[in-house]
C-alpha positions as CSV (number, residue, x, y, z in Angstrom):
1,X,-104.5,-122.8,-113.5
2,X,-102.5,-119.8,-112.2
3,X,-102.0,-119.3,-108.5
4,X,-101.9,-115.6,-107.7
5,X,-99.9,-114.6,-104.7
6,X,-101.5,-112.1,-102.4
7,X,-100.6,-108.5,-103.1
8,X,-97.9,-107.0,-101.1
9,X,-99.0,-104.3,-98.7
10,X,-97.6,-101.0,-99.3
11,X,-95.7,-99.7,-96.3
12,X,-96.5,-96.2,-95.2
13,X,-93.7,-94.6,-93.3
14,X,-93.3,-91.4,-91.4
15,X,-89.5,-90.6,-91.4
16,X,-89.8,-88.8,-88.0
17,X,-91.0,-92.0,-86.4
18,X,-88.4,-94.4,-87.9
19,X,-86.0,-94.2,-85.0
20,X,-85.5,-97.6,-83.4
21,X,-87.7,-99.3,-85.9
22,X,-86.7,-102.9,-86.9
23,X,-86.1,-104.2,-90.4
24,X,-85.3,-107.5,-92.1
25,X,-83.2,-107.7,-95.2
26,X,-85.0,-109.9,-97.9
27,X,-81.6,-111.1,-99.2
28,X,-79.1,-111.0,-96.3
29,X,-75.4,-110.5,-96.9
30,X,-72.5,-111.3,-94.6
31,X,-75.0,-112.8,-92.0
32,X,-76.6,-109.3,-91.8
33,X,-80.4,-110.0,-91.8
34,X,-81.8,-108.0,-88.9
35,X,-81.4,-104.2,-88.7
36,X,-82.4,-101.3,-86.5
37,X,-82.7,-97.6,-87.3
38,X,-80.2,-96.0,-84.9
39,X,-80.2,-92.4,-86.1
40,X,-82.2,-89.9,-88.2
41,X,-79.6,-87.9,-90.0
42,X,-80.6,-84.2,-89.7
43,X,-80.4,-82.2,-93.0
44,X,-78.7,-79.0,-93.6
45,X,-80.4,-76.6,-93.0
46,X,-82.5,-78.3,-90.2
47,X,-85.7,-76.8,-91.5
48,X,-85.6,-79.3,-94.4
49,X,-87.2,-82.8,-94.3
50,X,-85.3,-85.8,-93.1
51,X,-83.8,-87.7,-96.1
52,X,-81.3,-90.2,-94.6
53,X,-81.2,-92.6,-91.7
54,X,-78.5,-94.7,-90.1
55,X,-79.2,-98.5,-90.2
56,X,-77.2,-100.8,-87.9
57,X,-76.9,-104.6,-88.4
58,X,-77.7,-106.4,-85.2
59,X,-75.3,-109.3,-85.8
60,X,-72.2,-107.3,-86.9
61,X,-73.0,-103.8,-85.5
62,X,-72.0,-102.4,-88.9
63,X,-73.8,-99.1,-89.7
64,X,-74.9,-97.8,-93.0
65,X,-76.4,-94.5,-94.0
66,X,-79.1,-94.7,-96.6
67,X,-82.2,-92.7,-97.8
68,X,-85.2,-93.6,-95.6
69,X,-87.3,-94.2,-98.8
70,X,-85.1,-97.2,-99.6
71,X,-87.1,-99.0,-96.8
72,X,-90.2,-98.7,-98.9
73,X,-88.8,-101.2,-101.4
74,X,-90.5,-104.5,-100.5
75,X,-88.1,-106.5,-102.6
76,X,-85.2,-105.5,-100.3
77,X,-86.7,-104.7,-96.9
78,X,-89.5,-106.1,-94.6
79,X,-90.7,-104.1,-91.6
80,X,-90.0,-105.9,-88.3
81,X,-87.8,-108.9,-87.6
82,X,-88.8,-112.1,-89.4
């Protein structure tokens, strides 16, 4: 008998509403598990869509810039703090 796990919900994100959203790393490194989006990095020229965000670790205050679409990867990120 095979037990099927429930399907993962696909996260739908609007990059302009990501500011101050909370995220949990699925596999934490260096005690960095909980993160918050601290900045939406404006593209050049400003008329283009947002591509990058700044994500800050709550525990260490270390910031990292990454493409906002990386947050859609459920094997790396969970929305909210868990």
